[in-house]
DSSP file (Angstrom, degrees, kcal/mol; ACC not computed):
  #  RESIDUE AA STRUCTURE BP1 BP2  ACC     N-H-->O    O-->H-N    N-H-->O    O-->H-N    TCO  KAPPA ALPHA  PHI   PSI    X-CA   Y-CA   Z-CA
    1    1 A M              0   0    0      0, 0.0     2,-0.1     0, 0.0     0, 0.0   0.000 360.0 360.0 360.0 135.3   -5.6    0.2   16.2
    2    2 A N        -     0   0    0      1,-0.1     3,-0.1     4,-0.1     5,-0.0  -0.456 360.0-105.9 -84.9 156.7   -6.5    2.1   13.0
    3    3 A K    >   -     0   0    0     -2,-0.1     3,-1.7     1,-0.1    -1,-0.1  -0.415  52.3 -81.8 -72.9 156.2   -5.7    5.6   12.2
    4    4 A P  T 3  S+     0   0    0      0, 0.0    -1,-0.1     0, 0.0     3,-0.1  -0.339 117.5  24.7 -59.7 139.2   -8.6    8.1   12.3
    5    5 A G  T 3  S+     0   0    0      1,-0.2     2,-0.6    -3,-0.1    11,-0.1   0.417  94.2 114.1  87.4  -1.8  -10.7    8.1    9.1
    6    6 A I    <   -     0   0    0     -3,-1.7     2,-0.6    10,-0.1    -1,-0.2  -0.914  41.0-177.5-108.2 121.4   -9.7    4.5    8.2
    7    7 A D    >   -     0   0    0     -2,-0.6     3,-1.4     1,-0.1    10,-0.1  -0.906  12.5-176.9-121.7 102.1  -12.6    2.0    8.3
    8    8 A L  T 3  S+     0   0    0     -2,-0.6    -1,-0.1     1,-0.3     5,-0.0   0.563  85.6  60.9 -75.0  -6.9  -11.5   -1.5    7.5
    9    9 A D  T 3  S+     0   0    0      3,-0.0    -1,-0.3    45,-0.0    -2,-0.0   0.449  79.4 113.1 -94.4  -2.2  -15.2   -2.6    7.8
   10   10 A A  S <  S-     0   0    0     -3,-1.4    44,-0.1     1,-0.1     3,-0.0  -0.386  70.1-134.0 -69.3 147.3  -16.2   -0.3    4.9
   11   11 A P  S    S+     0   0    0      0, 0.0    43,-2.6     0, 0.0     2,-0.4   0.768  93.5  49.8 -73.4 -24.7  -17.5   -2.0    1.7
   12   12 A I  E    S-A   53   0A   0     41,-0.2     2,-0.3    42,-0.1    41,-0.2  -0.960  77.4-156.9-117.8 131.8  -15.3    0.3   -0.5
   13   13 A W  E     -A   52   0A   0     39,-3.4    39,-2.5    -2,-0.4     2,-0.2  -0.827   6.4-159.7-111.5 147.0  -11.6    0.8    0.3
   14   14 A R     >  -     0   0    0     -2,-0.3     4,-1.8    37,-0.2     3,-0.3  -0.486  47.8 -88.6-101.5-179.5   -9.2    3.6   -0.6
   15   15 A L  H  > S+     0   0    0     35,-0.4     4,-2.8     1,-0.2     5,-0.2   0.847 126.9  61.9 -59.9 -32.9   -5.4    3.3   -0.7
   16   16 A E  H  > S+     0   0    0      1,-0.2     4,-2.1     2,-0.2    -1,-0.2   0.909 104.9  45.1 -61.2 -43.2   -5.4    4.3    3.0
   17   17 A E  H  > S+     0   0    0     -3,-0.3     4,-2.9     2,-0.2    -1,-0.2   0.897 112.7  51.1 -68.0 -40.0   -7.5    1.2    4.0
   18   18 A I  H  X S+     0   0    0     -4,-1.8     4,-2.1     2,-0.2    -2,-0.2   0.933 111.6  47.6 -62.6 -45.4   -5.4   -1.1    1.8
   19   19 A A  H  <>S+     0   0    0     -4,-2.8     5,-3.0     1,-0.2     4,-0.4   0.901 114.5  46.6 -62.2 -41.3   -2.2    0.2    3.4
   20   20 A S  H ><5S+     0   0    0     -4,-2.1     3,-0.8    -5,-0.2    -2,-0.2   0.907 110.0  53.1 -67.8 -41.9   -3.7   -0.1    6.9
   21   21 A F  H 3<5S+     0   0    0     -4,-2.9    -1,-0.2     1,-0.3    -2,-0.2   0.879 115.4  40.8 -59.5 -39.7   -4.9   -3.7    6.2
   22   22 A L  T 3<5S-     0   0    0     -4,-2.1    -1,-0.3    -5,-0.2    -2,-0.2   0.453 110.7-123.3 -88.8  -1.3   -1.4   -4.7    5.1
   23   23 A R  T < 5 +     0   0    0     -3,-0.8    -3,-0.2    -4,-0.4    -4,-0.1   0.898  49.9 168.8  58.2  43.3    0.2   -2.8    7.9
   24   24 A L      < -     0   0    0     -5,-3.0    -1,-0.2    -6,-0.2     6,-0.1  -0.530  44.4-120.2 -82.7 154.2    2.3   -0.8    5.5
   25   25 A P  S    S+     0   0    0      0, 0.0     2,-0.3     0, 0.0    -1,-0.1   0.757  87.1   0.9 -69.5 -23.2    4.2    2.2    6.8
   26   26 A S  S    S-     0   0    0      1,-0.1     3,-0.4    -7,-0.1     4,-0.3  -0.974  70.9-105.6-156.2 167.4    2.4    4.7    4.5
   27   27 A T  S >  S+     0   0    0     -2,-0.3     3,-1.8     1,-0.2     4,-0.4   0.862 116.5  63.0 -64.9 -35.6   -0.2    5.1    1.8
   28   28 A K  G >  S+     0   0    0      1,-0.3     3,-1.4     2,-0.2    -1,-0.2   0.831  93.2  62.9 -58.7 -32.3    2.6    5.5   -0.8
   29   29 A A  G 3  S+     0   0    0     -3,-0.4     4,-0.4     1,-0.3    -1,-0.3   0.667  94.8  62.2 -68.4 -15.4    3.8    2.0    0.0
   30   30 A A  G <> S+     0   0    0     -3,-1.8     4,-1.9    -4,-0.3    -1,-0.3   0.617  79.8  85.6 -84.9 -13.1    0.4    0.7   -1.3
   31   31 A Y  H <> S+     0   0    0     -3,-1.4     4,-0.5    -4,-0.4     3,-0.2   0.933  91.8  43.9 -55.6 -50.3    1.0    2.0   -4.8
   32   32 A P  H >4 S+     0   0    0      0, 0.0     3,-0.7     0, 0.0     4,-0.2   0.827 108.7  61.1 -65.2 -27.7    3.0   -1.1   -6.0
   33   33 A V  H >4 S+     0   0    0     -4,-0.4     3,-1.7     1,-0.2    -2,-0.2   0.925 101.0  50.4 -63.9 -45.5    0.5   -3.4   -4.3
   34   34 A V  H 3< S+     0   0    0     -4,-1.9    -1,-0.2     1,-0.3    -3,-0.1   0.591 107.8  56.4 -72.9  -7.5   -2.5   -2.2   -6.4
   35   35 A K  T << S+     0   0    0     -3,-0.7    -1,-0.3    -4,-0.5    -2,-0.2   0.409  80.1 121.9 -99.4   0.2   -0.4   -2.8   -9.5
   36   36 A L  S X  S-     0   0    0     -3,-1.7     3,-2.1    -4,-0.2     2,-0.2  -0.292  77.8 -92.9 -63.5 147.7    0.3   -6.4   -8.7
   37   37 A K  T 3  S+     0   0    0      1,-0.3    -1,-0.1     0, 0.0    -2,-0.1  -0.412 112.3  16.2 -61.7 129.5   -0.8   -9.0  -11.3
   38   38 A G  T 3  S+     0   0    0      1,-0.3    -1,-0.3    -2,-0.2     3,-0.1   0.361  86.0 144.7  89.2  -5.2   -4.3  -10.2  -10.5
   39   39 A F    <   -     0   0    0     -3,-2.1    -1,-0.3     1,-0.1    18,-0.1  -0.431  61.3 -94.0 -66.1 141.3   -5.1   -7.3   -8.1
   40   40 A P        -     0   0    0      0, 0.0     2,-0.1     0, 0.0    -1,-0.1  -0.153  41.8-108.2 -56.5 147.6   -8.8   -6.4   -8.4
   41   41 A R        -     0   0    0      1,-0.1    12,-0.4    -3,-0.1     2,-0.0  -0.445  37.7-102.5 -74.2 149.9   -9.7   -3.5  -10.7
   42   42 A S        -     0   0    0     10,-0.1    10,-0.2    -2,-0.1    -1,-0.1  -0.350  25.7-118.1 -71.1 156.5  -10.7   -0.3   -9.2
   43   43 A V  S    S+     0   0    0      8,-3.3     9,-0.1     1,-0.2    -1,-0.1   0.923 104.8  30.4 -61.9 -45.9  -14.4    0.6   -9.1
   44   44 A L  S    S-     0   0    0      7,-0.4     2,-1.7     5,-0.1     7,-0.3  -0.968  88.5-125.4-114.9 127.0  -13.9    3.7  -11.3
   45   45 A P        +     0   0    0      0, 0.0     2,-0.3     0, 0.0    -2,-0.0  -0.517  61.4 132.1 -73.2  90.4  -11.0    3.7  -13.8
   46   46 A A        -     0   0    0     -2,-1.7     4,-0.1     1,-0.1    -4,-0.1  -0.926  61.0-134.4-135.7 159.4   -9.2    6.8  -12.7
   47   47 A S  S    S+     0   0    0     -2,-0.3     2,-0.3     2,-0.1     3,-0.2   0.660  91.7  44.7 -88.9 -16.2   -5.7    7.7  -11.9
   48   48 A R  S    S+     0   0    0      1,-0.2    -1,-0.0    -3,-0.0     0, 0.0  -0.927 113.2  12.1-127.7 152.6   -6.6    9.5   -8.7
   49   49 A N  S    S-     0   0    0     -2,-0.3    -1,-0.2     1,-0.1    -5,-0.1   0.866  79.4-179.8  54.4  42.4   -8.9    8.7   -5.8
   50   50 A R        -     0   0    0     -3,-0.2   -35,-0.4    -4,-0.1     2,-0.3  -0.357  10.7-158.7 -72.6 155.3   -9.4    5.2   -6.9
   51   51 A R        -     0   0    0     -7,-0.3    -8,-3.3   -37,-0.1    -7,-0.4  -0.971   3.9-162.4-134.7 148.1  -11.6    2.8   -4.8
   52   52 A W  E     -A   13   0A   0    -39,-2.5   -39,-3.4    -2,-0.3     2,-0.6  -0.940  32.3-103.1-129.9 152.5  -11.8   -0.9   -4.6
   53   53 A I  E >>  -A   12   0A   0    -12,-0.4     4,-1.9    -2,-0.3     3,-0.6  -0.662  31.5-143.1 -74.7 120.8  -14.4   -3.3   -3.4
   54   54 A A  H 3> S+     0   0    0    -43,-2.6     4,-2.8    -2,-0.6     5,-0.2   0.857  96.5  55.7 -57.2 -41.4  -13.1   -4.4    0.0
   55   55 A A  H 3> S+     0   0    0    -44,-0.4     4,-2.2     1,-0.2    -1,-0.3   0.884 108.2  48.9 -61.6 -38.6  -14.3   -8.0   -0.3
   56   56 A E  H <> S+     0   0    0     -3,-0.6     4,-2.2     2,-0.2    -1,-0.2   0.888 111.7  48.8 -68.2 -38.9  -12.3   -8.4   -3.6
   57   57 A V  H  X S+     0   0    0     -4,-1.9     4,-2.0     2,-0.2    -2,-0.2   0.935 112.6  47.3 -65.9 -46.3   -9.2   -7.0   -2.1
   58   58 A K  H  X S+     0   0    0     -4,-2.8     4,-2.3     1,-0.2    -2,-0.2   0.899 112.3  50.8 -61.7 -40.3   -9.4   -9.3    1.0
   59   59 A E  H  X S+     0   0    0     -4,-2.2     4,-2.7    -5,-0.2     5,-0.2   0.887 106.5  55.4 -64.5 -39.3  -10.1  -12.3   -1.3
   60   60 A F  H  X S+     0   0    0     -4,-2.2     4,-2.1     1,-0.2    -2,-0.2   0.935 112.5  41.3 -58.7 -47.6   -7.0  -11.4   -3.4
   61   61 A F  H  X S+     0   0    0     -4,-2.0     4,-1.6     2,-0.2    -1,-0.2   0.844 113.4  53.3 -73.1 -32.6   -4.7  -11.4   -0.4
   62   62 A A  H  X S+     0   0    0     -4,-2.3     4,-0.9    -5,-0.2    -2,-0.2   0.915 114.2  42.0 -65.6 -42.0   -6.4  -14.5    1.1
   63   63 A S  H  X S+     0   0    0     -4,-2.7     4,-0.8     1,-0.2    -2,-0.2   0.842 112.3  53.8 -75.3 -32.5   -5.9  -16.5   -2.2
   64   64 A S  H  < S+     0   0    0     -4,-2.1    -1,-0.2    -5,-0.2    -2,-0.2   0.813 110.0  47.4 -73.5 -27.9   -2.3  -15.2   -2.7
   65   65 A T  H  < S+     0   0    0     -4,-1.6    -1,-0.2     1,-0.2    -2,-0.2   0.711 109.6  53.6 -83.5 -19.5   -1.2  -16.3    0.7
   66   66 A S  H  < S+     0   0    0     -4,-0.9    -2,-0.2    -5,-0.1    -1,-0.2   0.635  94.5  87.7 -86.9 -13.9   -2.8  -19.7    0.3
   67   67 A E  S  < S-     0   0    0     -4,-0.8    -3,-0.0     2,-0.1     0, 0.0  -0.216  99.0 -97.8 -75.8 174.4   -0.9  -20.3   -3.0
   68   68 A S  S    S+     0   0    0      1,-0.2    -1,-0.1     2,-0.0    -4,-0.1   0.768 116.1  50.2 -67.1 -25.3    2.5  -21.8   -3.1
   69   69 A Q  S    S-     0   0    0     -5,-0.1    -1,-0.2     3,-0.0    -2,-0.1  -0.795  78.2-166.5-117.4  89.7    4.2  -18.4   -3.4
   70   70 A P        -     0   0    0      0, 0.0     2,-0.7     0, 0.0    -5,-0.2  -0.284  36.8 -93.4 -69.3 159.9    2.9  -16.1   -0.8
   71   71 A I        +     0   0    0      1,-0.2     3,-0.1   -10,-0.2    -6,-0.0  -0.650  52.8 164.2 -74.8 113.1    3.6  -12.4   -1.0
   72   72 A K        -     0   0    0     -2,-0.7     2,-0.3     1,-0.4    -1,-0.2   0.824  62.8  -3.7 -98.3 -42.0    6.8  -11.9    1.0
   73   73 A A        -     0   0    0      5,-0.0    -1,-0.4     0, 0.0     5,-0.1  -0.987  65.5-118.2-150.7 155.0    7.9   -8.5   -0.1
   74   74 A I    >   -     0   0    0     -2,-0.3     3,-2.0     3,-0.3   -41,-0.1  -0.869  40.0-116.1 -97.5 120.5    6.8   -5.9   -2.6
   75   75 A P  T 3  S+     0   0    0      0, 0.0     3,-0.1     0, 0.0    -1,-0.0  -0.278  96.6  14.1 -58.7 135.9    9.5   -5.2   -5.2
   76   76 A G  T 3  S+     0   0    0      1,-0.2     2,-0.6   -44,-0.0    -2,-0.0   0.438 101.0 109.1  82.9  -0.8   10.9   -1.7   -5.0
   77   77 A V    <   -     0   0    0     -3,-2.0     2,-0.6   -48,-0.0    -3,-0.3  -0.941  45.5-172.2-113.9 122.8    9.4   -0.9   -1.6
   78   78 A N        -     0   0    0     -2,-0.6     4,-0.1     1,-0.1    -5,-0.0  -0.953  10.6-169.4-113.7 119.8   11.7   -0.6    1.3
   79   79 A S        +     0   0    0     -2,-0.6    -1,-0.1     2,-0.1     3,-0.1   0.499  56.1 107.8 -88.3  -2.1   10.1   -0.3    4.7
   80   80 A E  S    S-     0   0    0      1,-0.1    -2,-0.1     0, 0.0     2,-0.1  -0.478  84.1 -98.0 -71.5 145.0   13.4    0.6    6.4
   81   81 A P        -     0   0    0      0, 0.0     2,-0.4     0, 0.0    -1,-0.1  -0.371  37.5-132.9 -63.0 140.5   13.7    4.2    7.5
   82   82 A Q        -     0   0    0     -4,-0.1     2,-0.6    -3,-0.1    -3,-0.0  -0.811  10.6-150.7 -99.1 134.5   15.7    6.2    5.0
   83   83 A I        -     0   0    0     -2,-0.4     2,-0.6     2,-0.0     0, 0.0  -0.911   8.1-156.4-105.1 125.0   18.5    8.5    6.2
   84   84 A I        -     0   0    0     -2,-0.6     2,-0.6     2,-0.0    -2,-0.0  -0.891   4.7-159.6-104.8 119.8   19.0   11.6    4.1
   85   85 A H        -     0   0    0     -2,-0.6     2,-0.4     2,-0.0    -2,-0.0  -0.867   4.9-161.3-100.3 125.1   22.5   13.1    4.4
   86   86 A K        -     0   0    0     -2,-0.6     2,-0.4     0, 0.0    -2,-0.0  -0.865  20.4-122.2-104.3 138.3   22.8   16.6    3.3
   87   87 A Q        -     0   0    0     -2,-0.4     2,-0.3     1,-0.0    -2,-0.0  -0.630  26.4-134.3 -78.7 132.1   26.2   18.0    2.5
   88   88 A R        -     0   0    0     -2,-0.4     2,-0.4     1,-0.1    -1,-0.0  -0.654  18.3-116.9 -86.2 141.7   27.0   21.0    4.6
   89   89 A K        -     0   0    0     -2,-0.3     2,-0.7     1,-0.0    -1,-0.1  -0.618  23.2-137.5 -77.4 132.3   28.4   24.0    2.9
   90   90 A V        -     0   0    0     -2,-0.4     2,-0.4     0, 0.0    -1,-0.0  -0.817  19.2-156.1 -92.4 121.7   31.9   24.9    4.1
   91   91 A R        -     0   0    0     -2,-0.7     2,-0.2     2,-0.0    -2,-0.0  -0.802  17.8-117.8-101.5 138.1   32.3   28.6    4.6
   92   92 A A              0   0    0     -2,-0.4    -1,-0.0     1,-0.1     0, 0.0  -0.516 360.0 360.0 -72.4 137.6   35.6   30.2    4.5
   93   93 A A              0   0    0     -2,-0.2    -1,-0.1     0, 0.0    -2,-0.0   0.467 360.0 360.0 -83.3 360.0   36.6   31.8    7.8
Protein backbone atom coordinates (compact mmCIF):
# COMPACT_ATOMS: atom_id res chain seq x y z
CA UNK A 1 0.00 0.00 0.00
CA UNK A 2 1.32 3.42 -0.92
CA UNK A 3 1.56 6.41 1.34
CA UNK A 4 -0.97 9.21 0.81
CA UNK A 5 0.02 11.56 -2.02
CA UNK A 6 2.16 8.95 -3.80
CA UNK A 7 0.89 7.86 -7.21
CA UNK A 8 2.97 5.16 -8.87
CA UNK A 9 0.69 5.37 -11.94
CA UNK A 10 1.57 9.04 -12.54
CA UNK A 11 3.54 9.79 -15.73
CA UNK A 12 5.96 12.06 -13.84
CA UNK A 13 7.65 10.92 -10.63
CA UNK A 14 9.17 12.79 -7.71
CA UNK A 15 11.69 11.35 -5.25
CA UNK A 16 8.75 10.16 -3.16
CA UNK A 17 7.48 7.90 -5.95
CA UNK A 18 10.97 6.56 -6.68
CA UNK A 19 11.50 5.74 -2.99
CA UNK A 20 8.10 4.06 -2.80
CA UNK A 21 8.68 2.11 -6.03
CA UNK A 22 11.98 0.77 -4.64
CA UNK A 23 10.48 0.24 -1.17
CA UNK A 24 13.10 2.43 0.42
CA UNK A 25 12.63 3.49 4.03
CA UNK A 26 12.60 7.21 3.24
CA UNK A 27 12.82 9.77 0.49
CA UNK A 28 16.36 10.58 1.61
CA UNK A 29 17.39 7.04 0.74
CA UNK A 30 16.52 7.77 -2.91
CA UNK A 31 19.14 10.52 -3.24
CA UNK A 32 22.01 8.13 -4.11
CA UNK A 33 19.71 6.23 -6.50
CA UNK A 34 19.08 9.23 -8.75
CA UNK A 35 22.86 9.77 -8.93
CA UNK A 36 23.57 6.27 -10.23
CA UNK A 37 25.37 6.03 -13.55
CA UNK A 38 22.84 5.76 -16.36
CA UNK A 39 19.88 6.94 -14.29
CA UNK A 40 17.49 9.03 -16.44
CA UNK A 41 17.95 12.77 -16.41
CA UNK A 42 15.37 14.84 -14.61
CA UNK A 43 12.78 16.66 -16.70
CA UNK A 44 13.98 20.05 -15.45
CA UNK A 45 17.63 20.48 -14.52
CA UNK A 46 17.18 21.78 -10.98
CA UNK A 47 18.71 20.92 -7.66
CA UNK A 48 15.34 20.91 -5.88
CA UNK A 49 11.93 19.49 -6.71
CA UNK A 50 13.24 17.40 -9.57
CA UNK A 51 10.90 15.23 -11.61
CA UNK A 52 11.54 12.20 -13.80
CA UNK A 53 9.53 10.48 -16.50
CA UNK A 54 8.16 7.38 -14.75
CA UNK A 55 8.51 5.12 -17.81
CA UNK A 56 12.23 5.95 -18.08
CA UNK A 57 12.80 5.26 -14.39
CA UNK A 58 10.96 1.93 -14.57
CA UNK A 59 12.93 1.02 -17.71
CA UNK A 60 16.21 1.86 -15.96
CA UNK A 61 15.48 -0.54 -13.11
CA UNK A 62 14.10 -3.22 -15.42
CA UNK A 63 17.26 -3.13 -17.55
CA UNK A 64 19.63 -2.92 -14.57
CA UNK A 65 18.12 -6.02 -12.95
CA UNK A 66 18.26 -7.99 -16.20
CA UNK A 67 21.97 -7.28 -16.66
CA UNK A 68 24.64 -9.50 -15.16
CA UNK A 69 25.10 -7.18 -12.16
CA UNK A 70 21.76 -6.36 -10.57
CA UNK A 71 21.47 -3.55 -8.08
CA UNK A 72 21.91 -5.26 -4.72
CA UNK A 73 22.61 -2.34 -2.45
CA UNK A 74 23.09 1.35 -2.73
CA UNK A 75 26.56 2.38 -1.57
CA UNK A 76 26.51 4.61 1.48
CA UNK A 77 22.88 3.89 2.32
CA UNK A 78 22.14 1.79 5.35
CA UNK A 79 18.54 0.77 5.82
CA UNK A 80 19.18 -0.52 9.34
CA UNK A 81 17.76 1.63 12.12
CA UNK A 82 20.30 3.92 13.64
CA UNK A 83 20.63 4.20 17.40
CA UNK A 84 21.84 7.53 18.65
CA UNK A 85 23.47 7.45 22.04
CA UNK A 86 23.62 10.72 23.87
CA UNK A 87 26.02 11.20 26.70
CA UNK A 88 24.29 12.14 29.87
CA UNK A 89 25.68 14.94 31.91
CA UNK A 90 26.85 13.83 35.31
CA UNK A 91 25.80 16.31 37.93
CA UNK A 92 27.60 16.63 41.20
CA UNK A 93 25.40 15.83 44.15
